[in-house]
N, C-alpha and C positions, 0 to 999 in steps of 0.2 A: 503494500500500500503505499501510497503518498502520504508522509506525515509532515503537517506544517504545525507551527506553535499556535495554540488556543490558549487565551488567558481568561481568567476572572480574577480581577484585583490583582493581590500579591500571589497568586497560584497560576502556574502553567499547567494546563490540564492534558497536555500530551508530552511524550518525550520520544526523542529520537535515537535508535539503538546504534548507528552507525556513528553519529555526533557524539554521543556517550562514549563509544569505544575509542574514538580518537582522542577525546577529552583525557579519558582514563590513561592512554598511551602517552601523551605529552606529560603528565603528572609522573608516570613511571621513570619516563626519559629524564626528567629533572633530578629525580632521587639518585638514579644511575650516575648522572653526570657529577654528582658531589662525591662521590666515592663510597666505600664500604664504611658503615658506622663501627667503629672499634668496639667490641666486647658488647654488642647489641644484643637484643632478646633473641631467643631460638624458638621458642614454642608461644605463640600469642594469640589471646581472645581478646577480640573486639567486639563490644556489647555496643550496638547502634553503629554498623559497620557499613551502610551502604551509600551515603552522602556526606557532604561538609567535611568536618574534621575526622568523623569516623573512618570514611573511605580513605582520606589522606594519610590516616594513622596506620591502616592496614597496609597501604602502597609503601609507606616508609619503612616499616617493619619487614615486609617481605622483600623489597628489592633494594633496601638500605642494609639489611643484614641477614638477607637469605632466611628469613624465619618460616617455620610454618605457622600458618593462621587458620583461625576458625572464625566466621563473621556471623554474628545474629543480627537479623534486622526483620523488620515487618512490611514486606512490599507486594505489590500486586504484578502477577506476571501478565502476559499478554494473552489475548483472545484472538482469534481470527476477525480481524477489521478493526481491532482495537488494542492500541499500543498499551505495553507496560508501563510501571512508572520509572523516574528516571533511576531510583535506587536499584531497581531490578536490574536496569541494563548496565548500570556502574558494575554491579556486583558480576554479572554475567563477563563483562569485558575484563575485569580484573582477574577472575579465575581463569579465562582463556590464556591471558598473558603469563599468569603465574605458572600454569601447567605446561606451556610452551617451553619455560626455564626450569623446569624438573622440580618446582617448588610446591610444596603440599599446599592445599587450600580448599577448604570445605565450608559450606555455608549453611545456616540453618533459618528458615523463614518463619517467623511466627512470634507471638506476643511475648517480648522478652520480660514484662513484668509477671509472666505466669511462674507457677512453680512448674508445670508441664514443661515449659521451655527450657528452664535451667536444669531440669533433670536431664532432658534429652542432651543438653550441651555436655554435661558432665559425663555422661555415657559415652558420649563421641570422644572426649578428651582421653578418657581411661583406654577406650579401645585403640585410639590412633596415635596419641602423643604421650600418654602417661600421666604429665604434669604439664603446666603452662607457667612460664616465668615473667609473663606481663599480662595484665588485664587492663583494656582501656575501657572506660565507661563513658560513651558519647550519645546518649540516648536523648533524643530530642521528640517529644510527642505531646499533645494537646489534652490527652486523658491517660487514666490510668485505673483498670479494675485491680483492687487491691487483692492480692492473693490470698490473706489470711480472713478478710472479713467480706468479699465479694462486692463491697462498695465502689461504684464508679465514681472517681473523681475527676473533675473537669478544671483544668487552669484558665485562669484570666488574666487579662493584661490591663491593669488598672493601677492609678496612683492610690496612695493611702491619706487620707484625712483630708486633702484639698485637691479640688479640680485642678488639673494642669493644661494650661495653653500656651501653645507655641508654634512654630512653623513646622510644616511637613511638606512632602513633595511628592505628587503621583508620578512616579518614576517611568511611567510608560508615555505620558503627555509632557512631563517637564512642568507642570502647572504648580506653583507655589502657594500656599494658602495656610490659613490659620486653623489650627484644630483644638479643641476642647474635650478632653476625656474626663468624666466625673469619676468621682474616688469610689472605692468599695464601700457599700452600704450594710453588707452582711459580711461579720468575720469570719465566717465560714469559707469565702471565697479566697481568703489569705491561706486558710488550712488546707483546701484543697489544692491549692496552687503548690503550696509545699509539698503535699502529697504526691503529686506529679512530677515535679521538678526537682525536689530535694534530694537528700542523701540517703533516704531509707532504702530504696531499690538497691543503690551501690551496695550498701552493708548487707542487704539480704545476698546478694550476689557472691560477696566474699565470704559471708558466713558459710553459705551452703557449697561453694567451692572447697573451703578449707575443711569443713566436716567430711566432704568425700575424699579429702586426701590429694586432690588433684593441682595443689598451688605447689610450685617448686620453693626450696630453700633459697631464700632471698629474692622472693617474688617482690616485684614491684607492681602497682596499681596507679592509674592516673585518671581522673575526671576533669571535665572541661568547663570553665566559667568565664564570666566577662564582667568588667568593672564599667569601663568607659568615661567620658568627660562629664563634668558637672552638669552640663546643660540637657543631658539624658537622665540625669539622677531621678526627677520626680517620676517619669514613666518606667524607667529600668530599675536602676540599682536601690532606689528609696520606694519602690512601688513593691506590687505582689511578686514579681518574678525575682526582684531583688532578695526578698525574704526567703524564696526558695534557694537561691544561690547561698545565701547565708547559711541556710541548713546544709547544703551541700558541703561547704567549706567546713561547718563544725563537726561533720561525720569523720574527717582525718583521724584525729585522735582515738575516736573508737575503733577505726579500721586499723590503726598502727598497734593497739593493743591486742586486737584479734591476730596480727601477723607477729607478733613479738617472739612468739616461742620458734618460729621459722625464720627469724632476722628478715621479714618482710616490710615493705615501706609502703605509704600511700601519698599520694600528691594530688593537690589540685594546681591545674594550669590555667592563668589567666591569660587568654589569647587575644588576638588584635580583633577589632571589629571588621568583618567580612560579608561579602554578599553571601547569605545563605537561605533556604526556604524559611526558617525560623526567623532570621532578622528582618526578611522583607514585611514580615507582618507586622513590625511594631513602628507605629507611629514615630516620627522625627528621625528615626534611624537612617533611612534610605537618604535623607538630605544630609545628614551628618557625614554619612560614609562617602558620599558623593564629593563632599568637599573635602573629606581626609583623603582620598586617594589623589585627588588633584595636588594636595600639598606635598604628600610622601612620594609621589611620582617624580614630582619636579626635584625633590631632593634625592631622589634614587635610593629611597629605602622603602620602596612599597613591597609588600609580601602577600601571596594569595595563601590559600588554605595549605597548599602542599610545601610551599617555603615555610609557613609557621611549623608545620609538623616535623619537616625535616631538620631544621633548627631546635625544635624541642627534644627531639631524640639525640642528636647528635652532640649539641652543646649543653644540655640540661640533664636529662634522664640517663643518659650514657657517656656523658664527660669524664674525663680520668678522676675529677674532684666531685663531691658532693653538689648539687645544685644550690646555687644561692636563693635564699628565700625572702621574702619582704616580711615586715613587722607580723603580719597574721599568717605566716608560715606557707605562702603560696608561690609558685613558681611564676614568674612574669615574662611571658614571651609577647605581652603588649608593650614592652619597653620602647620600641621606636614610636609606636602611636602617642605614647603618653609623654614623649620628649617635650619639653617646655616650649622649644621653638616651634614645634608643630601643632600643637594645641593653641597657641597664642595666635599663629595664622589662621588657623581653622576658625577661631573664635571671631576674629575680625571678618572673615568671609561670612559666617553666619548672618552678621547684623546687616551684611549687604545683599544677601540672597533674596531676589525676586524671580518670577517667571520669565522676566525680560532679559536678564543677565545670567541666567542660571547656566546656560551652556557655554558662557564664556569664563566664568569664575568657578566653576566645578568640574568635574568628572563625570557627569549624569550619563554621557555615552557609554564611559567604563563601567558605571553599574549597570546599565541596561544589558550591555554585552555580557557581562559576568553572570546575570541574573539568567539569561536564556541559555548560557552555556552549562547551566546546573541541570538543564534538561535535554543537553545533546544539540541545541542550535547555535546558530553563529559560530560554528567551528570550522575553521578554515579547511578547504578543500572537500568539503562535503556539498554534494550536489542535492538540495532538499526538493527538487523538481523531480527526481528520479524515485521509483519504486524502490523500497527496502522491505527486508524481511523483518516485519514486526514480532514473530514468534521466536525469538532469541530465549534460550533457556540458560539457566545458571548451571554449569557442567556438574558440580559436585553438591547439589542441593540435597540435603538430608531429611528434610520435612517438606 
């Protein structure tokens, strides 16, 4: 079938298998160009492995360290005449490339919050790898059915205490406008968001993996977070999502205690603002990112997801020295984004941004391009007018 992008708001409803495969190959080539990561991981579990930082982590582990990888994700396969999701095509392309190079790569498709998927993952590790020495937790979901209570929790994106009004942009049209988001009125909204996006499920994974004996001596585990600039604090870090991120980060001491007898350690890595399916949904953030991209590209310090993850693995997680942590115990690979000169320039551009001057003072075109590349579009050398096989399969899918 011929697959073209169809969008609804911040969501792209279609994905292109050849474009996704080419985009994955570009990321693989980047990791290989940086050379082997010394003393990198050998057996890796990535939870939330199909898009964004998750697929970039899997690529970095496999092609930077020749690691065997198991990826857990929840994606929709293609049906005749109906494309699969971007994460499905990403995972298929990753496995194909990994297998061509003789690397072990298997995937599990299902609800990572569930006990069933946890057990299936444990069974696969026992059968094929024995133990894993790195667990990456990169889940991004709007809802979670709690495995112990059966309650479905839905996250919300809202400020707390006061309404939030500021600029935002429709990145499809480039129209800059003001937006007001009312605060939560029911405290349960905060609790539900924490239940979905906080640290409890990460802890559950580590508890069950450890109880099953599939965590290696000296195992490392890392989860991903974001802080961002003060201008986004009301809607992000000081809002409902921020409460969830606080909970995620507060889980580190608990996990460290769980892993102490096998000399394991857990980290939260604070990553740079990037175009992802999740970030595109947050008002204000697309405008901030388009301005940030402009400034960082001009300074020659821009990074995408694969550059971020390669640097995290090579210069933080598997450097010769223990990674430097901030005053709250977090790894910071948002260090270039948060440089004082970068933030000063972005703040100045923020006050100037209008519909009329946006294309001049920002990299809104770069934002759009990155957005569509998430779904396999806007990728060089792909002819989107030609028929493509939508029925691509993930080669080693176990569920």
